[in-house]
C-alpha positions as CSV (number, residue, x, y, z in Angstrom):
1,X,104.6,155.9,192.6
2,X,105.4,153.4,195.4
3,X,108.9,152.2,196.3
4,X,110.0,148.8,195.1
5,X,106.5,147.5,194.4
6,X,106.5,144.2,192.6
7,X,102.9,142.9,193.0
8,X,99.6,144.7,192.9
9,X,97.8,145.2,196.2
10,X,95.2,142.7,197.1
11,X,91.6,143.6,196.2
12,X,89.6,145.3,198.9
13,X,86.0,144.6,199.8
14,X,83.8,147.7,200.1
15,X,82.0,148.3,203.4
16,X,78.6,148.9,201.7
17,X,77.4,145.4,200.8
18,X,74.9,145.4,197.9
19,X,71.5,144.0,198.4
20,X,70.9,140.3,197.7
21,X,67.7,141.0,195.6
22,X,67.6,139.1,192.3
23,X,67.5,141.2,189.1
24,X,64.0,141.0,187.6
25,X,63.9,138.0,185.2
26,X,67.0,136.3,186.5
27,X,65.2,133.7,188.7
28,X,65.9,132.7,192.3
29,X,69.6,131.8,192.3
30,X,71.9,131.8,195.3
31,X,72.3,135.1,197.1
32,X,75.9,135.5,196.2
33,X,75.2,134.9,192.5
34,X,72.3,137.5,192.5
35,X,74.6,140.1,194.1
36,X,77.2,139.7,191.4
37,X,74.5,139.8,188.7
38,X,73.0,143.0,190.3
39,X,76.4,144.7,190.3
40,X,77.2,143.8,186.7
41,X,73.7,144.9,185.6
42,X,74.3,148.3,187.2
43,X,77.7,148.7,185.6
44,X,76.2,147.8,182.2
45,X,73.6,150.5,182.4
46,X,76.4,153.1,181.6
47,X,76.7,153.3,177.8
48,X,78.2,155.7,175.2
49,X,74.7,157.0,174.6
50,X,73.9,157.3,178.4
51,X,77.3,157.8,180.2
52,X,75.7,159.7,183.2
53,X,72.8,158.1,185.1
54,X,70.9,158.7,188.3
55,X,69.8,156.2,190.9
56,X,66.2,156.2,189.7
57,X,67.2,155.7,186.0
58,X,69.4,152.7,186.9
59,X,66.8,151.2,189.3
60,X,64.2,151.4,186.5
61,X,66.5,149.6,184.0
62,X,67.6,146.8,186.3
63,X,64.4,146.3,188.2
64,X,65.9,146.9,191.7
65,X,64.7,149.1,194.5
66,X,66.4,152.5,194.6
67,X,67.9,151.8,198.0
68,X,69.6,148.6,196.6
69,X,71.0,150.6,193.7
70,X,72.2,153.3,196.0
71,X,74.1,150.7,198.1
72,X,75.7,149.1,195.0
73,X,76.7,152.5,193.7
74,X,78.2,153.5,197.1
75,X,80.4,150.4,197.0
76,X,81.4,151.0,193.4
77,X,82.2,154.6,194.1
78,X,84.4,153.6,197.0
79,X,86.3,151.3,194.7
80,X,86.5,154.0,192.0
81,X,84.5,151.9,189.5
82,X,82.0,154.7,189.3
83,X,82.3,158.4,190.2
84,X,79.7,161.0,190.9
85,X,79.2,164.0,188.6
86,X,79.6,167.1,190.7
87,X,77.0,169.2,188.8
88,X,74.2,166.7,188.4
89,X,75.0,164.4,191.4
90,X,74.5,161.5,189.0
91,X,77.0,158.7,188.3
92,X,79.4,157.8,185.5
93,X,82.0,155.0,185.1
94,X,85.3,155.6,186.8
95,X,88.9,154.7,185.8
96,X,89.0,152.3,188.8
97,X,87.9,149.8,186.2
98,X,91.4,149.9,184.9
99,X,92.8,148.3,188.0
100,X,90.7,145.2,187.6
101,X,90.0,145.0,183.8
102,X,92.9,144.0,181.7
103,X,90.8,144.0,178.5
104,X,89.9,147.6,179.1
105,X,93.6,148.5,179.2
106,X,94.2,146.6,175.9
107,X,91.4,148.7,174.3
108,X,93.2,151.9,175.0
109,X,95.0,152.7,171.7
110,X,97.5,155.0,173.3
111,X,98.5,152.3,175.8
112,X,99.0,149.7,173.0
113,X,100.9,152.1,170.8
114,X,103.1,153.4,173.7
115,X,104.3,150.1,175.1
116,X,107.4,149.6,172.9
117,X,108.6,153.1,173.5
118,X,108.1,152.7,177.3
119,X,110.2,149.5,177.1
120,X,112.9,151.4,175.2
121,X,112.8,154.3,177.6
122,X,113.1,152.0,180.6
123,X,116.0,150.1,179.0
124,X,117.8,153.3,178.0
125,X,117.5,155.0,181.4
126,X,117.4,151.9,183.7
127,X,114.4,153.5,185.4
128,X,110.7,152.8,185.6
129,X,108.7,154.1,182.6
130,X,104.9,154.6,182.9
131,X,102.0,156.0,180.9
132,X,99.4,158.1,182.6
133,X,96.1,159.4,181.3
134,X,93.9,162.2,182.8
135,X,90.4,161.4,184.1
136,X,89.5,165.1,184.6
137,X,90.7,165.4,188.2
138,X,93.7,163.0,188.5
139,X,96.5,161.2,186.5
140,X,95.8,157.5,186.3
141,X,98.5,154.9,185.6
142,X,97.5,152.7,182.7
143,X,100.8,151.1,181.7
144,X,104.2,150.6,183.2
145,X,107.6,149.0,182.5
146,X,109.5,148.6,185.8
147,X,113.2,149.4,186.1
148,X,115.5,146.4,185.9
149,X,117.3,147.6,189.0
150,X,116.6,146.1,192.4
151,X,115.6,149.4,194.0
152,X,112.9,151.0,191.9
153,X,109.8,153.1,192.0
154,X,106.6,151.5,190.6
155,X,102.8,151.8,191.1
156,X,99.8,149.6,190.7
157,X,97.9,150.0,187.4
158,X,94.9,152.2,188.1
159,X,96.7,154.3,190.7
160,X,95.4,157.9,190.7
161,X,97.5,161.0,191.4
162,X,95.9,164.3,192.2
163,X,98.9,166.1,193.9
164,X,99.7,169.4,192.2
165,X,103.4,168.8,192.2
166,X,103.3,165.3,190.7
167,X,105.1,165.5,187.4
168,X,102.3,163.9,185.4
169,X,99.7,166.1,187.0
170,X,101.7,169.2,186.1
171,X,101.8,168.1,182.5
172,X,98.1,167.6,182.3
173,X,97.2,170.9,184.1
174,X,99.7,172.8,182.0
175,X,97.6,172.0,179.0
176,X,94.2,172.7,180.6
177,X,92.5,176.1,180.5
178,X,93.4,178.5,183.3
179,X,89.8,178.6,184.3
180,X,89.6,174.8,184.6
181,X,92.8,174.7,186.6
182,X,91.6,177.5,188.9
183,X,88.4,175.6,189.5
184,X,90.2,172.4,190.5
185,X,92.4,174.3,192.8
186,X,89.5,176.3,194.4
187,X,87.5,173.1,194.9
188,X,90.5,171.3,196.5
189,X,90.5,168.6,193.9
190,X,94.2,169.2,193.3
191,X,96.1,168.8,196.6
192,X,99.4,170.3,198.0
193,X,101.3,169.1,201.0
194,X,101.8,172.7,202.1
195,X,100.1,176.1,201.3
196,X,100.7,177.0,197.6
197,X,100.5,180.4,195.9
198,X,98.3,180.0,192.8
199,X,100.2,182.7,190.9
200,X,103.5,180.8,191.4
201,X,101.9,177.5,190.5
202,X,100.5,179.0,187.2
203,X,104.1,180.2,186.5
204,X,105.3,176.7,187.0
205,X,102.7,175.3,184.6
206,X,103.7,177.9,182.0
207,X,107.3,176.7,182.3
208,X,106.1,173.1,181.8
209,X,104.4,174.1,178.6
210,X,107.6,175.9,177.4
211,X,110.1,173.2,178.4
212,X,108.0,170.3,177.2
213,X,108.3,168.4,180.4
214,X,107.6,168.6,184.2
215,X,109.9,167.6,187.1
216,X,109.0,166.5,190.6
217,X,112.4,166.3,192.4
218,X,111.4,164.9,195.7
219,X,108.6,167.4,196.2
220,X,105.8,164.9,196.8
221,X,107.9,162.0,198.1
222,X,111.3,162.9,199.5
223,X,113.0,159.7,198.1
224,X,111.4,159.8,194.6
225,X,112.0,161.8,191.4
226,X,109.3,162.0,188.6
227,X,109.8,163.4,185.2
228,X,106.9,163.6,182.7
229,X,106.3,164.7,179.1
230,X,103.0,165.1,177.2
231,X,101.7,162.8,174.5
232,X,99.6,164.4,171.7
233,X,97.0,162.9,169.4
234,X,96.2,163.8,165.8
235,X,94.2,166.8,167.0
236,X,97.2,168.2,168.9
237,X,95.5,167.5,172.2
238,X,97.3,166.0,175.2
239,X,95.9,162.5,175.7
240,X,98.6,161.0,178.0
241,X,101.8,161.6,179.8
242,X,105.0,159.6,179.7
243,X,106.5,159.3,183.2
244,X,110.0,158.3,184.4
245,X,110.1,157.4,188.1
246,X,113.4,156.8,189.9
247,X,114.8,156.8,193.4
248,X,116.1,160.3,194.2
249,X,119.6,159.1,195.2
250,X,120.1,158.0,191.6
251,X,119.0,161.3,190.1
252,X,121.2,164.2,191.2
253,X,120.2,167.6,189.8
254,X,122.7,167.3,186.9
255,X,121.0,164.1,185.7
256,X,117.6,165.6,185.4
257,X,118.2,167.2,182.0
258,X,119.4,163.9,180.6
259,X,116.4,162.0,181.8
260,X,114.0,164.8,180.7
261,X,115.4,164.6,177.2
262,X,114.8,160.8,177.0
263,X,111.3,161.3,178.4
264,X,110.5,164.0,175.8
265,X,111.8,161.8,173.0
266,X,109.7,158.8,174.0
267,X,106.6,161.1,174.2
268,X,107.4,162.5,170.8
269,X,107.6,159.1,169.2
270,X,104.3,158.0,170.7
271,X,102.7,161.3,169.6
272,X,103.9,160.7,166.0
273,X,102.4,157.2,166.0
274,X,99.1,158.8,167.1
275,X,99.2,161.1,164.1
276,X,100.3,164.3,165.9
277,X,101.6,167.0,163.6
278,X,104.9,167.8,165.3
279,X,107.9,169.9,164.2
């Protein structure tokens, strides 16, 4: 979460400029038009049936040289629109699309279902309420209701968090297998600001599962507090995390339990709407 953020960051331009080759069959339009068409054609290659593709497969589909496809993919990877599969070294779509595609957000059922509860949570606590989902290596912000107060903590939609002590990251990792968590830690995919004992971290994740929420009381940003609770679907699987973010000066230790209770209640209501069988 960033401090007092009211508008998204301006879009960045990747350093690897895609080739100006026209896609086969598109004709000889202006170079700028052909570049855009090429990029869109590459993105559209990823489907439900073929979510992971290599450079050669994409080049064959769109009729471009492999070097051109590689440059396009490098730029898309930099912008988090695609990501590389570690095992196969092939590519799949990334959640960076969320930062630029409003219709994609609208298509996320959990986001649509959660919005009213996020609004109520923000109104009740006077703090920023957000919804994060897990992309396998990071928590991604997909919805947010900013605090009505002048000083607040917010983030840009599509922001990714892979710090082990982030409240939402704790929630997701607490419900991953120990083997999966250990693999992320060993690979350095989950970061810590200072050396961390894995055994102590696993104890912390166990406490998160037991308590039903996670707390980050100024551990990743000294002026920020984050509290998160898991959202379950009809299968009982964690599909999102409700996050409260607030300036630390407004959240003394004695207020944490109160905010955590509100956060858990919001996550509980959203889980019920998703069909979770809850006590």
